C-alpha positions, 0 to 999 in steps of 0.5 A, a space after each residue: 662310529 659316525 661323525 656328522 653334521 648336526 644337520 637336518 639328516 644329522 638330528 635326524 639319524 640321532 632322534 632314529 638312534 635314540 629311539 631305538 634305545 641306543 646313544 648319541 654322542 652330542 655337543 654342549 656348550 660345557 663337554 660332549 654328552 653321550 645321550 639317551 633316552 632318561 626314560 629308557 632303562 636299556 638305553 640309558 643301561 648301555 651309558 653305563 655300558 659303554 662307560 664304563 661308570 658305576 652303576 652307584 654315579 647318577 646322571 644328569 636329565 638334559 630337557 628342553 625346556 622348564 616345563 619339561 624339566 618341572 615334569 621330572 620333580 616332585 617338587 619345585 622349589 621356589 629357589 629351583 624357580 628363580 635359578 632356572 629363570 635366571 640361568 637357563 639355558 646355561 650350565 647350572 644343573 639343578 639337583 631336585 626331589 625326583 617324580 616318582 614315576 622315574 626311575 633309574 636315573 635319579 640317585 639313590 636317595 630320590 633326588 634327580 640331577 636336571 639342566 637345559 643345555 645353552 647349545 644349539 645343535 643340543 636343543 634341537 636334538 631335544 626338541 626334533 626327539 621328544 626325549 629328556 636325555 640322561 647325558 654324561 660327559 662322552 667319554 670313560 669314566 674317570 678319563 678327561 672329559 670331551 670338548 670336540 666329537 674327535 676327543 669322543 672318537 677317542 674315547 668311545 668308539 664303540 659309540 654309533 653316533 656322534 653329532 659334531 657342534 664343533 669346540 665346547 665354548 666352556 670346556 668343562 662341565 655344569 656347576 651343581 646345585 641341590 635345593 633341595 633342602 634350606 639352604 642350597 648347597 653347591 655339590 660341584 662347581 663347574 662353568 657358573 661362577 659362584 659369585 654369579 649364583 650368589 646373587 640369586 641364592 644368597 648363602 650356598 653350603 659350599 662342598 664337603 669332603 664327598 662320599 666314598 666311591 661306592 656311596 649314594 651321591 646325589 650328583 655325578 663329578 662327586 668321585 676321589 679320581 675324575 677327569 684324568 688323563 693318562 699321564 700321571 698329574 702332579 700339582 706344583 707349585 712352580 712348574 720350573 723348579 721342579 727337578 725332573 730326576 726320577 719323574 717317569 718322561 716323557 714330561 709334559 708341564 701346563 701352567 697360566 704363567 710364562 715359565 722357562 720350561 721348553 714345551 710347556 703348554 700356556 693357558 690364560 690366567 683368566 679362570 674362565 678363558 683356562 678352564 675352556 682350553 683345560 680338556 683340550 690341553 690334557 689331550 693334548 699333553 695326552 697325544 703328544 706321549 707324555 708319561 707325567 705332567 707337571 701342573 702349575 697349583 691355580 690360585 686359592 681364590 673362589 674364581 679358581 674353585 672349578 679348576 682347582 677341583 678338577 686338576 685335584 681330581 686328575 691328580 688324585 
C-alpha cells in the first residue's frame, strides 16, 4: 500500500489506478471510502474481495454532481430533487430507482444508493477521473470504519493507493434515505440528523428490524453485526457500576460522562461530537489491546439515533 498526499501528482496516480480497474481509498467527510469504477465489474469485484464483503450487501455510488446522479437513476422523484438541492454535497445518501443500463452496484430490487460527498479530495478525485465511484468504507467487512489513512492501512494493507486527506470530520457514515415510495423511509441513521431531514421531507418512516443476513436490501449498514472492533463490546447502563470480575481483560471503557474508571475514553456529551470521535476511540481501544470494551449506553433520544445504531451493531 502507498499513502500519498492528495496533490496533483497524488490525484493523477489515483486516477491511473481507477482507470486500470483497481481500487483507491480516499477521504470523505464521513469516513474513508474504498473507491472503484462503478461501471467495471472487475473493479467492483475487487472491492468485495478486499473487504471480504458478502455479495448481497449493496454499495453506495459517489458522483461529482446532480447531473451525474440523475444519469444513474431510472426515475428522479420530486423529493430526490428537493433533498439533493438542500443537502448535496453532504452526508446524505438517496436510494432511487436504478437506471436499466447500470448493473452490479445497486441492490437486487432495482434501486441504487447515490450521494455527492462534501470533501474537497473526494470531489477532486471524482472530477479528475470522470467516473462514478462505488465506495463503501475502506475496512474489512463488519469491522470499525476508518476515519484516517492509517486506519485504512491497518485494516486493508493490500489496497494499492490511499489518498491521505487527514481525519474525517463527521466520523460516521452518511444517512441513507429511500425516496422510492410515497413516504420516504430511513434505511440507515447517520451523520445527517433525522430532524434536519424532516424539515424538508416531512414524515419519514423509521427503520424496521432490517433484513436477515443474505436477504435483499437497498442500503449497506443494515446487517445485524457491523462497525465492530476486535474487542467484545458490552453496552451497559453505568460503566462505573459494572463488576469486571469474569470479563475478558484487559477491559477498556468508553463513556460520554465523567466516570470514576481509570483510563476511560471520555467522549463529548454532544451527539454530533461523540459520533465524530466514536470510531477513532474504538480504534484507540483496539490498538491498546483490550479484550472487552464497556460502553455507557447513550440517551434514548432521537438525536442519538445514529450513535445507538452503530453501538448496537458493534455489540451484536
